[in-house]
N, C-alpha and C positions, 0 to 999 in steps of 0.2 A: 503495500499501498505506499502510495506515494506521499511524503511529509509536506512537500510544497504544494500550492495550491494549485488546481488544474490549469492549462493555459487557457485563455479564454474562449477561444475557438470551441474545445473540448467541454467546458463549462454552458455555454450558450447550447449546445447541442444536447446536454442532460436537461438543462431546464427546458428544452423543446419536448423530451420525452424520448429522446432518440440515445439510445445506449450504445450505439456501434458507429463507426465510422469506415467507408471505403475507400480504394485507392482514387476511385473516380472523384469522391467528394471532396477530396484532399486535393487534387489537380485543380477541381472547378473554384476552390477556394484560395487558390494558388499557393497552396502549403506543399513544399519539395519533399522528396523522399530523405534526404539528411536531416528535416525537421522530425519527421515520422521514425527514424532511427532513433534520435535524440529522446521521442515520448516514450520510445519503447525502454531505452535503458534508464529512463526515469521511472517507470512504472507507470505512467499515465495511461497507456494502452497495452492492451495484450492480443496477441493473434488468435483468430476465432476460427476462421476459414481462409481460403486462399483470397486474398484483396480485401478481406475484412478485420476491422479490429476493434475490439471491446475497448470502450472507456471504461478506466476504474472508477467506480463509483466510492466517494469518501465514506458515504453512510454505510456502505457493506460494512465496515469496520467493527459496527457495533451489534451485527448479526450474529447468531450461533453459527456451529460449522455446518450444520446440515441447509439451514438457510441460504447460507453463504454459497454453498456447491450449487444450489438449486439455481439460484438467482445467474451463478456464471454459465451453467447449462442453457437456462432459457435465454439468456442474451446472446448465446451462441446460435443457437436454434433461429431467433430473429434475424440475426445477421446473413444466415444460411438460405433461409426461405427468399430473401429479397432477390437472391440469386438464381433461385428456381423456380421458376413460373408453375403453377400448378401441383406443386408439391405440396406435402402436409406431413405434420410429427405421426410418426407410429410408435410401437413398442415402448421400449424403456422411456423414450423421450418424451413420448405422449404422457407416460405415465407420471413424470416430473411434471410436465406442463399442470397436469391435473392434480397436483399435489398429492400424489399416493405413494406408497413407499416402494422402493426396488431394492433388490439385492445388493447392486452396485451402479453406480451413473454412468452410463454409457462413454465409452471412449469415444467413438464415433457417432454423431446424430443420427438419427434412425427416421428416413421419410419414405412415403412413398407418392407417386404420381400416377396421373392418366395422361397419356396413353401408356398402356402397360410396358414399363421398361424397370431393368435392375442393372445397378451399376456402383461400383463403390471407389471410393476415393479416399484419401488418407484421413480426412475430415468428416465424412458422412458414408452411410450404405443407402442405398437406394433399392427399396423391392418392390415386387407388384401389390398394387392396391387391390383392396378386397373389402365386404362390407358396406356398411353406409355411408353416405357422404360425411365427411369429416365435418367435425363441430366446431366452434370458436370458441376459444379458451385463452382470454387476454388479449385478442387481436390476432392470434396464432390459428392456422388452420390444424387441427388435431384430430388424431383418429379417438372415435367412441373410448371410454375407460376400458368398458368391459372388453373389445374387441383387443386394445392394448394390452390386458392382460392374459388374454389367450396367446396373443403376439410373442409375448416374452415368455409364456410357458413353452410354445411350439420350438423356438429359436434358442432359450438359454436355459431348459431344462425344468425339472421339479422344484428343487429349491426357490429358483428366482421366481418360476410363476405361482408357488404358494404364496411367500411374500406379497407379492402383489395381489392375488387374487383374494388372501386376509384382509388386506389393505381396503380393496373395493368394496368387500361386504360390510366391513367395520364403518366403514365413511357412507353407508345407506344403500350400495347395491345389492341386488338380490340375488339367490342362487339361479332363477328363473334367467335373467338377462346374461349371466355365464353361459349358461345352457345355450341359449340362443345364440350369442357369439361364436360359440364352439361349432353349431349347427352351420352358422354361416362360414367359418374357415375351410368347411368342407374336407377334403382329405389329401390335404398338402402335408407336406414334409413336417412331422413332429406332433401330428394330431394324437397319437398315442398316449406323450406326457402332458399334452393339453388337456386331455379328457381325464388322466389321472389328477390333474392339478383342480378341474372344477369336482372332482368327487371328493377330494381333501380339504377344499377351503372351508373356513369357520370365520364368521364374522365375530365370532366372540374375542378373538386375537387383535390384542391390541397396538403390536410393535413387530416389527421385521424380526428382532430377537426372539420374540416369544414363538413366531412363526418358525424360526430354525430350530429352536429347543423342543418343541412339539414335535418336529419330523425328527430328530435324534431319538426321542423318547418312542415315537412311533416304530421305528427301525430297531429298536430294540425290543420290542415287544412290552413294553412301560405303558400300561394305558392310563392317562393325565385328564382331568377334568379341569376346563379354564374358568378362570375368572369366580372362584368359590368363596360365598360368604363365611366368615366363620363366627359363631357367636360365643357369648362369654358364658360364665355360671350364670348370669340373671337372665338367660335367652336373650340378648341382646345383641344385634350384630356390631362387632367394631372392628372387622378387618376383611377384605377382600383380595384373596390371594391371585397370584398369576396361574398357579396350578396346585392341584393336590393329586397326588400320586392315588389313583383309585384304589379304596379298600386301605388305606394307610391313614397315617397323619403325619406323611412327609408333602411338605409345601417346597414347592419350586418356585423361586423368583428370579426374573432376569432384569439385571441393572444395567441399563443405559448410560450414556454418558451424561446426560441431563437430568436424571432421574431427580438428584437430591443434590442440587446446586446451592439450597439457602440452608445456613446452619440449623436454623429450626426445623426445616423440612428433615434434615438429618435426625434431628433428635427425637421428634415425635415417631419416626420410621422407626428408631431404636427402641422407643417405648412400645410401640406395635409389636415387636420383635417378641420383645420381653415377656408381653401378655400371652403371645402363641405359644414360647416355651412353656410358660408356667401350665397352660392347658393341656401338655404332652404334645406340642408340635414339633417336629424336626424341621426347621427352616433351612435350605439350602440356596445359596445365591450363585448366580453364573452372570459373568461380562461377556462381552465380545469376543476377549481373547480365549475364552473357556470352550468357546462354542466351537472355535477352529479346532479342538481336540476331542471330537466325539467319544473317542473311547473312555477317555477320562470322565467325561461327563456323565456316561451310564456308569462306569464305577462309582463314583462319588453317589449318585441314586440309590445304587443297590446297597451301598454301603449305610446310606441313612434309612434305607427301607429293613435292612438287619436290626439296627439299632431299636425302632420302633417295636418291631417283633419281639425284640428281646426284653423290651419294657414292661 
């Protein structure tokens, strides 16, 4: 993030709602290549795609990591779509525009366009268009969210697909809409894993980390119940846990990067966990780094299950 104020030309574009600049724009304004290079070195602009550069917004410094990455990707998409008439965002790029969860932010912007063409470049991949006409999201042509979840499942696999399909349902989408999108997808490559994603998707899951933890448990044959209310001795609910291992008092919690950023929130969570332990529950917490080692996750859960059986 640049420490110095933006050059006036770039500041005016941001004020006008333009978050990128092209070489053609610069030439029209009488700004030469050497100035562009100086701006890049100073961190005022960053390369989005061939001939297009994003303007680094000073306000983005106050955003959390996820919001900043989403903003960066969406602005890359805005710049690219200006150079691809008739194109719209699909797959992971569409899900980012819809503000839904993705397992990973796309390295290449994912687009489709009619007439039917397929192409790939360092900064984007263009696939065949299918399904309904694109929607408008923040001024961008974007694949419908249910279809984008199916696209991700077909091209990126079960884990990525479940993360996005869970998010779609959690944000108000319906299983029927996912089913309809699957039917529209037809028999194209990846339809089998897309079908599996539709069958597994669960709107009770609140985050990508919870989606992955649920899949780890499923693959290990450990049945879990999401979003379970725990009641105290006076028959009053005092906690809702991410997962309860079925038939046990083992609680599984996923701790994301920003779950307890405020000291008071952390203290309240510690008090909540103490009450759970007093009632005989074993609380097992996992972070993003834990999920990269599924065997260790499963071993930890089974050890906790053994503890509750022995109690």
